[in-house]
Every structure is written in C-alpha cells, then in structure tokens.
ZAMARGU-4260 file (C-alpha; in steps of 0.2 Angstrom, whole numbers, plus 5000, padded with zeros to 4 digits):
<rodrens>
0) 5047/4883/4758 | 5052/4896/4745 | 5062/4891/4730 | 5075/4903/4723 | 5084/4904/4706
5) 5101/4912/4708 | 5111/4917/4694 | 5129/4922/4699 | 5142/4928/4687 | 5160/4933/4691
10) 5169/4940/4676 | 5187/4946/4674 | 5193/4956/4659 | 5211/4959/4656 | 5220/4972/4645
15) 5232/4959/4639 | 5233/4940/4639 | 5237/4931/4656 | 5242/4913/4658 | 5242/4899/4671
20) 5226/4905/4680 | 5224/4893/4695 | 5208/4896/4705 | 5198/4889/4720 | 5179/4891/4721
25) 5166/4890/4734 | 5150/4894/4726 | 5141/4877/4729 | 5127/4878/4742 | 5132/4871/4759
30) 5125/4854/4763 | 5113/4856/4778 | 5095/4852/4782 | 5090/4870/4780 | 5092/4870/4761
35) 5090/4858/4747 | 5099/4860/4730 | 5087/4856/4716 | 5099/4861/4701 | 5116/4869/4699
40) 5126/4872/4683 | 5143/4879/4682 | 5149/4887/4666 | 5168/4892/4666 | 5179/4900/4652
45) 5188/4886/4643 | 5177/4872/4651 | 5191/4867/4663 | 5190/4850/4673 | 5185/4853/4691
50) 5194/4844/4705 | 5179/4844/4718 | 5183/4841/4736 | 5176/4845/4754 | 5188/4857/4763
55) 5192/4857/4782 | 5176/4866/4786 | 5165/4854/4776 | 5162/4866/4762 | 5160/4859/4744
60) 5175/4867/4734 | 5183/4865/4718 | 5200/4869/4710 | 5203/4872/4691 | 5217/4878/4680
65) 5217/4889/4664 | 5235/4887/4657 | 5232/4895/4640 | 5233/4913/4637 | 5216/4922/4639
70) 5209/4940/4641 | 5194/4935/4650 | 5188/4923/4664 | 5170/4920/4667 | 5163/4910/4681
75) 5144/4908/4680 | 5133/4898/4692 | 5115/4894/4688 | 5107/4888/4704 | 5090/4882/4710
80) 5088/4880/4728 | 5074/4878/4741 | 5076/4884/4758 | 5068/4871/4771 | 5071/4879/4788
85) 5058/4872/4800 | 5047/4887/4806 | 5042/4876/4821 | 5060/4873/4827 | 5062/4885/4841
90) 5079/4891/4846 | 5084/4886/4864 | 5084/4902/4875 | 5086/4892/4891 | 5103/4884/4891
95) 5117/4894/4899 | 5136/4894/4899 | 5138/4879/4910 | 5129/4869/4897 | 5140/4877/4883
100) 5156/4873/4892 | 5150/4855/4894 | 5147/4853/4876 | 5162/4861/4869 | 5176/4855/4881
105) 5178/4838/4873 | 5174/4844/4855 | 5190/4850/4846 | 5181/4857/4831 | 5170/4868/4843
110) 5185/4873/4853 | 5194/4879/4838 | 5180/4891/4834 | 5181/4899/4852 | 5199/4907/4848
115) 5198/4926/4846 | 5210/4933/4833 | 5225/4943/4841 | 5221/4961/4838 | 5228/4978/4844
120) 5212/4985/4851 | 5206/4970/4861 | 5201/4983/4875 | 5187/4989/4864 | 5180/4971/4862
125) 5182/4968/4880 | 5171/4984/4883 | 5158/4977/4872 | 5158/4961/4881 | 5156/4970/4898
130) 5140/4979/4891 | 5132/4963/4884 | 5137/4949/4896 | 5127/4945/4911 | 5131/4928/4919
135) 5112/4924/4921 | 5108/4926/4903 | 5107/4911/4891 | 5119/4909/4877 | 5106/4913/4864
140) 5101/4929/4873 | 5119/4934/4874 | 5122/4931/4855 | 5106/4941/4852 | 5112/4955/4863
145) 5129/4955/4854 | 5120/4956/4837 | 5109/4970/4843 | 5124/4980/4850 | 5133/4979/4833
150) 5118/4984/4823 | 5115/4999/4834 | 5133/5005/4836 | 5140/5002/4819 | 5135/5011/4803
155) 5131/5002/4787 | 5141/5011/4774 | 5147/5004/4758 | 5164/5008/4750 | 5175/5013/4765
160) 5181/4995/4769 | 5187/4980/4758 | 5192/4962/4761 | 5209/4967/4768 | 5201/4978/4782
165) 5205/4972/4799 | 5194/4971/4815 | 5205/4985/4822 | 5201/4997/4808 | 5182/4992/4808
170) 5182/4997/4827 | 5190/5013/4822 | 5178/5017/4808 | 5163/5011/4818 | 5156/5007/4801
175) 5157/4995/4786 | 5146/4981/4777 | 5141/4964/4781 | 5158/4955/4782 | 5164/4969/4793
180) 5149/4967/4805 | 5152/4948/4805 | 5170/4950/4809 | 5167/4961/4824 | 5153/4950/4830
185) 5165/4935/4829 | 5178/4943/4839 | 5166/4947/4853 | 5158/4930/4854 | 5174/4921/4853
190) 5181/4932/4867 | 5166/4925/4877 | 5171/4908/4872 | 5155/4905/4862 | 5160/4894/4846
195) 5155/4905/4831 | 5159/4904/4813 | 5158/4916/4798 | 5145/4912/4784 | 5145/4917/4766
200) 5130/4916/4755 | 5115/4926/4748 | 5101/4935/4756 | 5086/4934/4744 | 5075/4950/4744
205) 5057/4948/4750 | 5052/4966/4750 | 5056/4969/4768 | 5070/4981/4765 | 5084/4970/4772
210) 5102/4977/4770 | 5112/4968/4757 | 5097/4960/4748 | 5100/4952/4731 | 5119/4951/4733
215) 5131/4940/4741 | 5130/4942/4760 | 5139/4937/4776 | 5133/4933/4793 | 5137/4923/4809
220) 5133/4906/4816 | 5135/4902/4834 | 5134/4886/4844 | 5118/4886/4855 | 5119/4872/4868
225) 5104/4860/4867 | 5101/4866/4849 | 5116/4867/4838 | 5122/4880/4825 | 5110/4895/4824
230) 5113/4909/4811 | 5111/4927/4815 | 5113/4942/4804 | 5121/4957/4813 | 5119/4968/4797
235) 5100/4967/4799 | 5099/4962/4818 | 5089/4946/4814 | 5090/4928/4816 | 5093/4919/4799
240) 5077/4916/4790 | 5072/4905/4775 | 5078/4920/4764 | 5096/4916/4768 | 5105/4904/4757
245) 5122/4897/4764 | 5137/4894/4753 | 5152/4891/4765 | 5157/4893/4783 | 5174/4895/4792
250) 5184/4905/4804 | 5182/4922/4794 | 5180/4928/4776 | 5197/4920/4770 | 5190/4903/4773
255) 5174/4906/4763 | 5179/4917/4748 | 5169/4911/4733 | 5183/4914/4721 | 5202/4915/4725
260) 5218/4911/4715 | 5232/4918/4705 | 5238/4921/4687 | 5254/4926/4678 | 5255/4942/4668
265) 5256/4961/4672 | 5238/4964/4667 | 5226/4978/4671 | 5210/4970/4675 | 5192/4974/4677
270) 5180/4964/4687 | 5161/4963/4685 | 5150/4954/4697 | 5131/4950/4694 | 5119/4942/4705
275) 5101/4939/4699 | 5088/4931/4711 | 5072/4925/4704 | 5056/4918/4712 | 5043/4905/4707
280) 5031/4919/4703 | 5043/4926/4690 | 5048/4941/4700 | 5067/4944/4700 | 5080/4955/4708
285) 5097/4959/4699 | 5112/4969/4705 | 5128/4972/4695 | 5144/4979/4701 | 5160/4985/4693
290) 5177/4986/4702 | 5193/4992/4695 | 5208/4983/4702 | 5226/4989/4703 | 5240/4984/4691
295) 5250/4969/4696 | 5267/4972/4703 | 5273/4954/4701 | 5272/4940/4688 | 5259/4930/4698
300) 5247/4945/4699 | 5231/4945/4708 | 5222/4936/4722 | 5205/4931/4715 | 5197/4934/4731
305) 5197/4953/4726 | 5179/4949/4719 | 5172/4951/4736 | 5175/4970/4736 | 5160/4971/4725
310) 5151/4955/4731 | 5150/4956/4749 | 5136/4969/4753
</rodrens>
C-alpha cells in the first residue's frame, strides 16, 4: 500500500489587478475504498472561506470568492494519500451484457452514464464498435479491447489539443493526450450502453515509463456487472493500479475540472502549474508547466478551467 506526498500548485499572474474572482475547485481526493487521505492542507491567496459540498457525482468540491483587487491567485494543495487497492480483488471477466442490462435498467445513475454525446462523426465511433464488439465476450473483455484499440490507433502527442477539443476533432487528428483518449473511449463505451465515466487525478511515477507520470491525468471507469466500477487507462493500455490517485468523476472533463471560475478585468494572464510527487523513501518527481492565455474580450474574463491545458498530460 504505497503512500504518496503530492504537492499541486496552480498559480495565475495578471498584468493588472482583477477583481471578483469566483472559483470552484475539485482537488480533494475522491472518497472511495481504493484510497485513504492521511492529510491535506489547502493554501489559497487571501485565505478565503471555503464553501465545501458534494456535487451531483459525489465529488468533494468547494467554492471561494476573492472580491478585492489582486494580481496573483495561487491555489496550493499539500496532500498525503495512501492507495489501498486490494491486489487480491479480481476483476470479473465472466459476466456479459445480459447481466449488465439487468443491473442498469432500474438504476437511473448508471443509465445516465450510458448516453453517448451527440457528435457529427458517430459513424467513426460505430466503426470502432464493430471492430471490438463480439456478443459472446464479457463486458470487462469488451472494455479492455476498447482500451487497446484506442492505445494502438491514436498517437500520444502533446500540444495539438486542449480542453475545448471535441471528440470529432480527436477522431480527425487520431492523436491527443490523456483527456482526449478518455473522451473517445467514453463515446465508444456509451455507444455500447456500458455505463462509463471520466476520471481526473494523478498518475504517480513508479519507474515503468507510463505516459503522463507525475502530472494530473485522466482515465475511464466502467461498470462491470458483478464487480462495480473498474478503472482503465487508455493512455497506457492498463487497468488502473495503486499508482493512480483519483480526484473526481463525471460525464466528461467539464464535470471534473480541478479549477474553474470567472473574474472581472481585461487582464493578460500567465498560468503556472506545478505537480510534485514524493515517496516514503524520499524520492520525488516534479513537473512544472507554463501556459500563456489570451487577453480577455469581456469584463468577466477567463474560465479558470484553462489550467487543464497544462495539467492534463
């Protein structure tokens, strides 16, 4: 059961004062049996009062406001978390789609996560479905085949997509980063009526060269009948392990954005994101990103979820 010390800083710098910055954050570890929070401290510019709540998807979230003029906003999380995934708990590769339908047909929350997004190029998704779906295969095997297909047919390339990139564009590019891989996989699985959700979190480096190590990461969870939610990482073509730390779940990235909000003021801003992950033996991994964001065209300037351009690897 490894323990990780995760230091996560999101820092905005403005070329002139901004005001009335209202923000919503989801940087608290998701409450589940696979992980245990030992300690978390949040340090935020101005020490605002946090209104903490659980959102529709069960994510611990908070809202805060900085009304006074400021030229910097820093959101810093110091987290100690232990992953407790049971290595002896075996994924159920025996249950098929009849069992899945029996479990989902009376469960509104699961049914809601079987609805594919309306996209232009659904034909491309349907073609993937035809290549991976065999009615005699179990649900888990189908999810695994979908993961492998995306890993093999989409290139992992940073910088050509951002949080606004649509599934149609990803299908055209045939490339992207973790959030893009997750969004395509969700579209395929939901077309198959397999309840699936987007997951944001961290992938902690363990010297095995996984893509996205040491930064915020995204993957997918699918509902496996007779088992429950199972995480799978199409960026690395693996089932989730005890090096994945989960922050939030939802239909897509928008539901899980670690930071989003608005402010007033036509400011040019610079965004820095730092993630440092340390281990019990003293070893640590650190990654720092800089993103230059555009000048606002309106008084209430920026969506704070822009930080994910740098963070989602």
